[in-house]
C-alpha positions, 0 to 999 in steps of 0.5 A: 356527784362525780369527781373529777380525775385527781380530786380524790388524791386532794380530798384524802390529803386535807388539802382542799380547805373547808371554807372558802373566802375569794373574792370577785372583784371586777378589773379596772384599768388603773394608772400606777407605777407600771403603766409609767415606766411603760410610757417612759420606755415607750418614748425610748423605744421611740427615741432609739428608733427614730435615731437608727432611722435617721443615722443610716441605720437601715443602707448600714444593714443593707451592707452588711447583707451584702458579699465582702469585697474580692479584694478584701479577702 
């Protein structure tokens, strides 16, 4: 059996466990507190985008992209 590069170092320093007690579980979608936080912040983001659009945000950004009038200097 061939070893991968660097694997012999782990064996030499006894860093490889002799027993493996790993469990493999099926991943599933769960509704926990992070799910509700994600939904709440998506709602907040939608509210802020709506407010930006209703209060003239796109027009303000277009105005900021134009050079200032000559008499403003």
